C-alpha positions in Angstrom: 95.6 83.7 81.2 93.5 80.2 81.0 91.0 80.5 83.5 89.7 83.7 81.3 89.5 81.7 77.8 87.5 79.2 79.6 85.0 81.5 81.6 85.0 83.6 78.5 84.3 80.9 76.1 80.9 80.4 78.2 78.0 81.5 76.9 77.1 85.3 78.9 74.9 84.9 82.3 73.4 88.0 81.1 74.1 90.6 78.2 72.6 94.6 78.8 72.7 97.2 75.7 72.4 100.1 77.9 72.7 104.2 76.6 76.5 105.0 77.4 79.1 105.2 74.8 83.1 106.2 75.2 85.7 107.4 72.8 88.0 105.5 75.0 87.9 102.4 76.9 90.3 103.8 79.6 87.6 106.0 81.1 86.3 102.8 81.5 88.4 101.1 84.4 87.9 104.9 85.7 84.7 104.7 86.5 85.4 100.9 88.1 88.0 102.5 90.4 86.3 105.8 91.1 83.1 103.9 92.1 85.7 101.2 94.1 86.6 104.7 95.8 83.1 106.2 96.6 80.5 104.0 95.6 79.5 106.8 93.3 79.0 107.0 89.4 78.9 110.7 88.4 76.6 110.6 85.5 73.0 109.7 85.0 72.7 105.9 85.1 68.4 104.8 84.2 67.9 101.9 85.7 71.1 102.2 88.2 72.0 98.7 85.3 76.6 100.5 85.6 76.2 100.7 89.2 74.6 97.1 89.9 78.0 96.3 87.2 80.4 97.9 89.2 79.2 96.7 92.7 79.0 93.1 91.3 82.3 93.3 90.5 84.1 94.8 93.3 82.4 91.7 95.4 82.5 89.1 93.2 85.4 87.0 92.1 86.2 84.9 89.1 84.5 86.6 86.6 84.6 89.2 83.3 82.8 91.9 82.1 82.6 92.7 78.7 82.0 96.4 77.8 81.6 97.3 73.5 81.2 101.0 72.6 79.2 101.1 69.8 81.0 101.2 66.1 84.6 100.4 67.7 86.6 97.4 66.5 87.5 96.4 69.4 86.0 95.9 73.4 87.1 95.5 76.8 87.1 93.0 79.2 87.6 93.4 83.2 88.5 90.1 84.1 88.9 89.9 88.2 90.9 86.0 89.0 91.6 85.0 92.2 91.3 88.5 93.6 93.4 90.0 90.5 92.1 92.8 88.3 93.0 92.4 85.0 92.2 94.5 81.8 92.0 93.0 78.0 91.3 94.6 75.1 90.1 92.3 72.6 88.9 92.7 68.6 85.1 92.6 68.6 83.2 89.9 66.4 79.7 91.6 67.6 78.4 91.5 63.5 74.8 92.9 64.1 75.1 94.0 67.4 78.3 96.5 66.4 76.2 99.3 66.9 75.7 99.0 69.9 77.1 99.5 73.5 76.8 96.4 75.7 77.8 94.3 78.7 78.2 91.2 79.1 78.5 89.5 82.4 80.7 85.7 82.5 80.7 84.3 86.1 
């Protein structure tokens, strides 16, 4: 857990503003799992951002992918530390970005 905290305290390497919002963060986990099995997404992904993030999550270790869906009070962290996947819900403290759908990568 300390590796996750240390990595998350850093500034994200990249932040994407995406058009997709969800009602339940379990759907995000399902998307990543399904991509891992099929290498496909079953929804429109303009610019292939989500596909590239899924590839990154699958092929790289020691990272965190944070996803926040607009107007939610929390965000999900998809962590991969020492080849172990850990998913954590955290309170979203995004201020002016609260109404945005965001993906941030910490590596």
